C-alpha positions as CSV (number, residue, x, y, z in Angstrom):
1,X,179.9,103.9,107.8
2,X,179.3,101.9,111.0
3,X,178.4,103.6,114.2
4,X,179.0,101.0,116.9
5,X,179.9,100.7,120.6
6,X,183.2,98.9,120.9
7,X,184.6,97.7,124.2
8,X,188.4,97.3,124.4
9,X,189.3,95.0,127.2
10,X,193.0,95.6,128.0
11,X,192.8,99.2,126.8
12,X,195.0,100.3,129.6
13,X,197.9,98.0,128.6
14,X,201.2,98.8,127.0
15,X,199.7,98.2,123.5
16,X,196.7,100.5,124.1
17,X,198.1,103.6,122.5
18,X,199.3,101.7,119.5
19,X,195.8,100.2,119.1
20,X,194.2,103.6,119.3
21,X,196.6,104.8,116.6
22,X,195.5,101.9,114.4
23,X,191.8,102.6,114.9
24,X,192.3,106.3,114.1
25,X,194.1,105.5,110.9
26,X,190.6,105.0,109.5
27,X,188.3,107.3,111.5
28,X,185.7,107.6,108.7
29,X,185.1,103.8,109.0
30,X,183.9,104.3,112.7
31,X,182.4,107.7,112.5
32,X,179.9,108.2,115.3
33,X,181.2,105.2,117.3
34,X,182.0,105.0,121.0
35,X,185.1,103.1,122.2
36,X,185.1,102.1,125.9
37,X,188.6,101.4,127.3
38,X,188.4,98.7,130.0
39,X,191.2,97.7,132.3
40,X,192.2,97.2,136.0
41,X,194.7,100.1,136.3
42,X,192.8,103.4,136.6
43,X,195.9,105.6,136.2
44,X,197.1,103.9,133.0
45,X,193.5,103.9,131.7
46,X,193.5,107.7,132.1
47,X,196.8,108.0,130.2
48,X,195.4,106.0,127.2
49,X,192.1,107.9,127.4
50,X,193.8,111.3,127.2
51,X,196.0,110.0,124.4
52,X,192.9,108.8,122.5
53,X,190.9,112.0,123.0
54,X,193.8,114.2,121.8
55,X,194.7,112.1,118.8
56,X,191.0,111.9,117.8
57,X,190.7,115.7,118.1
58,X,193.9,116.2,116.1
59,X,192.6,113.9,113.3
60,X,189.1,115.4,113.3
61,X,187.6,112.0,114.1
62,X,184.0,111.8,115.4
63,X,184.7,108.9,117.7
64,X,183.9,109.1,121.4
65,X,186.3,107.6,123.9
66,X,185.5,106.6,127.5
67,X,187.2,104.5,130.2
68,X,186.2,102.4,133.1
69,X,187.6,99.7,135.5
70,X,184.0,98.3,135.8
71,X,184.1,95.7,133.1
72,X,180.4,94.7,133.2
73,X,179.3,98.4,133.0
74,X,181.7,99.0,130.1
75,X,180.4,96.0,128.2
76,X,176.7,97.1,128.4
77,X,175.1,97.3,125.0
78,X,178.3,96.8,123.1
79,X,178.3,95.6,119.5
80,X,181.8,94.3,119.5
81,X,184.4,93.4,122.1
82,X,188.1,93.7,121.4
83,X,190.1,91.6,123.9
84,X,193.9,92.0,124.4
85,X,194.7,91.5,128.1
86,X,197.5,89.8,130.0
87,X,196.4,88.3,133.4
88,X,199.2,88.7,135.9
89,X,201.1,91.1,133.6
90,X,204.6,90.6,132.4
91,X,205.5,89.5,135.9
92,X,203.4,86.3,135.4
93,X,205.1,85.8,132.0
94,X,208.5,85.8,133.8
95,X,207.2,82.7,135.7
96,X,206.0,81.2,132.4
97,X,209.5,81.5,131.0
98,X,211.7,80.8,134.0
99,X,210.1,77.8,135.7
100,X,210.1,75.4,132.7
101,X,213.8,76.2,132.1
102,X,214.6,74.8,135.6
103,X,213.2,71.5,134.3
104,X,215.1,71.6,131.0
105,X,211.9,72.5,129.1
106,X,211.7,75.6,126.8
107,X,209.9,78.5,128.6
108,X,208.0,80.7,126.1
109,X,204.9,83.0,126.0
110,X,202.7,80.8,123.8
111,X,204.5,77.5,123.5
112,X,205.1,74.7,126.0
113,X,204.3,75.1,129.7
114,X,204.5,78.9,129.5
115,X,201.8,79.1,126.8
116,X,199.8,76.5,128.7
117,X,199.7,78.6,131.9
118,X,199.0,81.7,129.9
119,X,196.0,79.9,128.5
120,X,194.8,78.9,131.9
121,X,194.9,82.5,133.2
122,X,193.5,84.0,130.0
123,X,190.6,81.6,129.7
124,X,189.7,82.0,133.4
125,X,189.1,85.7,132.7
126,X,187.5,85.1,129.3
127,X,185.0,82.8,130.8
128,X,183.8,85.6,133.1
129,X,183.7,88.0,130.2
130,X,181.5,85.7,128.2
131,X,179.1,85.3,131.1
132,X,178.9,89.1,131.4
133,X,178.4,89.5,127.6
134,X,175.5,87.0,127.8
135,X,173.9,89.3,130.3
136,X,174.6,92.8,129.0
137,X,175.5,92.6,125.3
138,X,174.2,89.2,124.1
139,X,174.5,90.1,120.4
140,X,178.1,91.2,120.5
141,X,181.1,89.4,119.1
142,X,184.6,89.0,120.5
143,X,187.6,90.0,118.3
144,X,190.4,88.5,120.2
145,X,194.2,89.1,120.5
146,X,194.6,87.7,124.0
147,X,197.2,84.9,123.9
148,X,197.4,82.1,123.2
149,X,194.8,83.1,120.7
150,X,194.1,79.6,119.4
151,X,193.5,78.0,122.8
152,X,191.4,81.0,123.9
153,X,189.2,80.7,120.8
154,X,189.0,77.0,121.2
155,X,187.7,77.3,124.7
156,X,185.1,79.9,123.9
157,X,184.0,78.4,120.6
158,X,183.3,75.0,122.0
159,X,181.9,75.9,125.4
160,X,179.6,78.9,125.0
161,X,177.5,80.7,122.4
162,X,179.5,83.9,122.3
163,X,180.9,84.3,118.7
164,X,184.7,84.8,118.7
165,X,187.4,85.2,116.1
166,X,191.1,85.5,117.0
167,X,193.9,87.3,115.1
168,X,197.6,87.2,114.7
169,X,199.9,88.8,112.1
170,X,202.0,85.6,111.9
171,X,200.6,84.3,108.5
172,X,201.6,87.7,107.0
173,X,204.9,88.1,108.8
174,X,206.3,84.5,108.6
175,X,206.7,84.5,104.8
176,X,208.3,88.0,104.9
177,X,210.9,86.8,107.5
178,X,211.8,83.9,105.2
179,X,212.0,86.2,102.1
180,X,214.3,88.7,103.9
181,X,216.5,85.8,105.1
182,X,216.7,84.6,101.5
183,X,217.5,88.1,100.1
184,X,214.2,88.3,98.3
185,X,211.6,91.1,98.0
186,X,208.8,90.3,100.5
187,X,206.4,92.4,98.4
188,X,206.6,89.8,95.6
189,X,205.3,86.9,97.7
190,X,202.1,85.0,97.2
191,X,201.8,82.7,100.2
192,X,198.9,81.0,102.0
193,X,199.5,79.5,105.4
194,X,197.4,77.0,107.4
195,X,197.6,75.3,110.8
196,X,197.1,76.3,114.4
197,X,198.2,79.7,115.6
198,X,202.0,80.3,115.7
199,X,202.4,76.8,114.2
200,X,201.3,77.0,110.6
201,X,202.9,76.0,107.3
202,X,202.4,77.2,103.7
203,X,200.1,75.3,101.4
204,X,200.8,77.7,98.6
205,X,204.0,79.6,98.1
206,X,205.1,81.6,95.0
207,X,207.6,84.3,94.4
208,X,207.1,86.3,91.2
209,X,204.9,83.5,89.9
210,X,207.5,80.7,90.5
211,X,207.9,78.2,93.3
212,X,209.3,80.1,96.4
213,X,211.0,77.1,97.9
214,X,212.8,76.2,94.7
215,X,213.9,79.8,94.4
216,X,215.3,79.7,98.0
217,X,217.0,76.3,97.4
218,X,218.8,77.8,94.4
219,X,220.5,80.4,96.6
220,X,220.6,78.6,100.0
221,X,224.3,78.1,100.3
222,X,225.1,81.6,99.2
223,X,222.6,83.0,101.8
224,X,223.8,80.8,104.6
225,X,227.3,82.2,104.1
226,X,226.1,85.7,104.7
227,X,227.6,86.8,108.0
228,X,224.8,89.2,108.8
229,X,222.1,86.5,109.1
230,X,220.6,85.9,112.6
231,X,220.3,82.4,113.9
232,X,216.6,82.6,113.5
233,X,217.0,83.5,109.8
234,X,219.3,80.5,109.3
235,X,216.8,78.2,111.0
236,X,213.9,79.3,108.9
237,X,215.9,79.0,105.7
238,X,217.0,75.4,106.7
239,X,213.4,74.5,107.7
240,X,211.8,75.8,104.5
241,X,214.2,74.1,102.2
242,X,214.3,70.8,104.1
243,X,210.5,70.5,104.8
244,X,209.4,72.1,101.5
245,X,207.1,74.8,102.9
246,X,207.2,78.2,104.5
247,X,207.4,77.7,108.3
248,X,206.2,79.7,111.2
249,X,209.4,80.8,113.0
250,X,207.9,79.4,116.2
251,X,208.8,76.0,114.8
252,X,212.4,76.7,115.9
253,X,211.2,75.6,119.4
254,X,210.4,72.1,118.1
255,X,212.9,71.5,115.2
256,X,215.8,73.2,117.0
257,X,214.7,72.5,120.6
258,X,218.1,71.6,122.0
259,X,219.8,74.6,120.6
260,X,217.0,77.0,121.7
261,X,216.9,75.5,125.2
262,X,220.6,76.0,125.6
263,X,220.4,79.6,124.4
264,X,217.5,80.4,126.8
265,X,219.3,78.8,129.7
266,X,222.5,80.7,128.9
267,X,220.8,84.1,128.7
268,X,220.8,86.0,132.0
269,X,217.3,87.4,131.5
270,X,214.1,86.1,129.9
271,X,212.2,87.9,127.2
272,X,209.6,89.1,129.8
273,X,212.3,90.5,132.0
274,X,213.7,92.4,129.0
275,X,210.2,93.9,128.3
276,X,209.7,94.8,132.0
277,X,212.9,96.8,131.9
278,X,211.4,98.9,129.1
279,X,207.9,99.3,130.5
280,X,208.7,102.5,132.6
281,X,209.9,104.2,129.4
282,X,206.9,103.1,127.4
283,X,204.6,104.8,130.0
284,X,206.8,107.9,130.2
285,X,206.5,108.2,126.5
286,X,202.7,107.6,126.5
287,X,202.3,110.2,129.2
288,X,204.3,112.7,127.2
289,X,202.1,112.1,124.1
290,X,198.9,112.1,126.1
291,X,199.7,115.6,127.2
292,X,200.3,116.8,123.6
293,X,197.6,118.3,121.4
294,X,199.1,116.4,118.5
295,X,200.2,113.0,119.9
296,X,202.7,111.0,117.9
297,X,204.1,107.6,119.0
298,X,207.8,106.9,118.7
299,X,208.1,103.2,117.5
300,X,211.3,102.8,119.6
301,X,209.4,103.8,122.8
302,X,206.1,102.0,122.1
303,X,205.4,98.3,122.9
304,X,205.1,96.5,119.6
305,X,205.5,99.6,117.5
306,X,203.2,102.5,116.7
307,X,200.3,100.4,115.2
308,X,198.8,97.5,117.1
309,X,196.0,94.9,116.6
310,X,195.7,95.9,113.0
311,X,194.1,92.7,111.8
312,X,191.3,93.0,114.4
313,X,190.6,96.6,113.5
314,X,190.5,95.6,109.8
315,X,188.1,92.7,110.7
316,X,185.8,95.0,112.8
317,X,185.7,97.4,109.8
318,X,185.0,94.6,107.3
319,X,182.2,93.1,109.4
320,X,180.4,96.2,110.5
321,X,180.8,98.0,107.2
322,X,180.3,94.9,105.1
323,X,183.5,95.4,103.2
324,X,184.4,91.9,102.4
325,X,188.0,90.9,101.7
326,X,190.2,88.0,103.0
327,X,192.1,87.9,106.2
328,X,193.9,85.2,108.2
329,X,191.7,84.3,111.1
330,X,191.6,81.7,113.9
331,X,188.1,80.2,113.8
332,X,186.4,76.8,114.1
333,X,187.2,74.6,111.1
334,X,183.7,74.8,109.7
335,X,183.1,72.3,106.9
336,X,186.6,71.0,107.4
337,X,187.9,73.9,105.3
338,X,191.4,73.1,106.5
339,X,191.7,69.6,105.2
340,X,193.0,67.1,107.7
341,X,191.6,68.9,110.8
342,X,188.3,68.1,112.6
343,X,185.5,70.6,112.4
344,X,185.6,71.1,116.2
345,X,189.2,72.4,116.1
346,X,190.1,76.1,115.8
347,X,192.5,76.6,112.9
348,X,194.3,79.5,111.4
349,X,193.5,80.0,107.7
350,X,192.2,82.6,105.3
351,X,188.6,83.7,105.7
352,X,186.2,85.9,103.8
353,X,185.0,88.6,106.1
354,X,181.7,90.4,105.7
355,X,178.6,91.4,107.7
356,X,177.8,87.7,108.0
357,X,181.0,87.0,109.8
358,X,184.0,84.8,108.9
359,X,183.8,82.2,106.2
360,X,186.8,79.8,106.0
361,X,188.2,79.4,102.5
362,X,188.9,75.7,101.8
363,X,192.6,74.8,101.8
364,X,194.5,71.6,100.9
365,X,196.0,69.4,103.6
366,X,199.4,70.1,104.9
367,X,202.2,68.1,103.3
368,X,202.9,64.8,105.0
369,X,206.4,65.7,106.4
370,X,205.0,68.7,108.4
371,X,201.5,67.4,109.2
372,X,202.1,65.3,112.2
373,X,203.5,67.9,114.6
374,X,200.7,70.4,113.8
375,X,198.1,67.7,114.3
376,X,199.7,66.9,117.7
377,X,199.6,70.6,118.6
378,X,195.9,70.8,117.6
379,X,195.1,67.9,119.9
380,X,197.0,69.5,122.7
381,X,195.1,72.8,122.0
382,X,191.7,71.0,122.4
383,X,192.9,69.3,125.7
384,X,194.3,72.6,127.1
385,X,191.1,74.5,126.2
386,X,188.9,71.9,127.9
387,X,191.1,71.8,131.0
388,X,191.2,75.6,131.3
389,X,187.4,76.1,130.8
390,X,186.1,73.4,133.2
391,X,188.7,70.9,134.1
392,X,190.6,70.0,137.2
393,X,194.3,69.5,138.1
394,X,194.4,66.0,136.7
395,X,192.9,67.0,133.3
396,X,195.3,70.0,133.2
397,X,198.3,67.7,133.7
398,X,197.0,65.4,131.0
399,X,196.9,68.3,128.6
400,X,200.3,69.6,129.6
401,X,202.0,66.2,129.1
402,X,200.4,66.1,125.6
403,X,202.4,69.2,124.7
404,X,205.2,68.3,122.3
405,X,207.7,70.3,124.3
406,X,206.9,68.3,127.4
407,X,205.9,64.7,126.7
408,X,207.1,63.6,130.1
409,X,204.7,62.9,133.0
410,X,207.3,63.5,135.6
411,X,208.3,66.9,134.1
412,X,204.6,67.8,133.5
413,X,203.7,67.1,137.2
414,X,206.7,68.9,138.6
415,X,206.3,72.0,136.3
416,X,202.5,72.1,136.9
417,X,202.8,71.9,140.7
418,X,205.4,74.7,140.8
419,X,203.7,77.0,138.3
420,X,200.2,76.5,139.7
421,X,201.5,77.5,143.1
422,X,203.4,80.5,141.8
423,X,200.4,81.7,139.7
424,X,197.6,80.6,142.1
425,X,196.2,84.2,142.4
426,X,195.2,84.0,138.7
427,X,193.8,80.5,138.5
428,X,190.4,79.1,139.6
429,X,190.5,76.9,142.7
430,X,189.8,73.7,140.7
431,X,193.2,74.1,138.9
432,X,195.3,74.9,141.9
């Protein structure tokens, strides 16, 4: 099994303990490896480090854990770099969500202006990481979970030589959300999804060997009359049966934009504010478990659950242990594997994973009724990545106005000016 040096940037974040728990589910795959936790907060890094050391000891894992706030030193001689960081923390995400709402635009972590400013902040940091990797670990690859993963990968892939693949459980979870809404068994699904991250549709969808959408249509009215369904479940049922494919549930922000905007404006707190209210308890729980000789995470007191970044850990295992297999990955559309998208666009699609890296598996084009919006989001993705990596204020506003949730120059300029001022500490001077 592979013995490697893995740097985990963001290892002191709220998802850190859950990621360590995922890694230590398969200790034999990484026997003899060193994992370097890298973050800005020395105290929280110490908590995650103690948790990792005690959990590794409890599982009998021969994996060494270290921690540092010196990113360049931590990256030295690494074989792989796992990135899952949030510049500005959840406090910055509050701004991402609140400011757009003032201008009657949806505020969300990865969509619209919120996702755009998250991309500007994340890519500003990622650019420095790539420069450091060129200097101290030139042969390493980035396995990325930093949001928005598609724009981050787009920026890195088209502007430097550091190899990167980004991951999200969406293509696995979106069909399961739909199946549960329809009263079907999610384990009986066979679905392939293609698009850009958080905005993908199915190009193949079966349930027990028959067409999934036809199966749902046959029971749609019965299911919509179920009083226990959430509004999200109703929306994905309606989208799937109307558009003829399995949707990402993030499409609610586009196809139900008026309803979602009204809901967000009526809610007294944003999603980020709700998470911030829980953060002290997360860390209280992590400290408790870090002090235990047999740490065990409580899913109700852990950000995201007890296992995090699973796809990236599986991918690192598959690459360095040459295991093969197929995973959904965000990579450049090499050979136009995702029909209808240019080669220079990062797409989310199934890839074969092995020691040679990630090989996109050719997929058919999206159906005509759903194609246009995804193509628009892909063009926005490229513009946002270019602005974040080396653009100025003007190119950033051009990218923002191209976002389907904005499409108003006046709103783009007003939102940009307010958010760039509020988030100036996390942006390069050229974008302020």
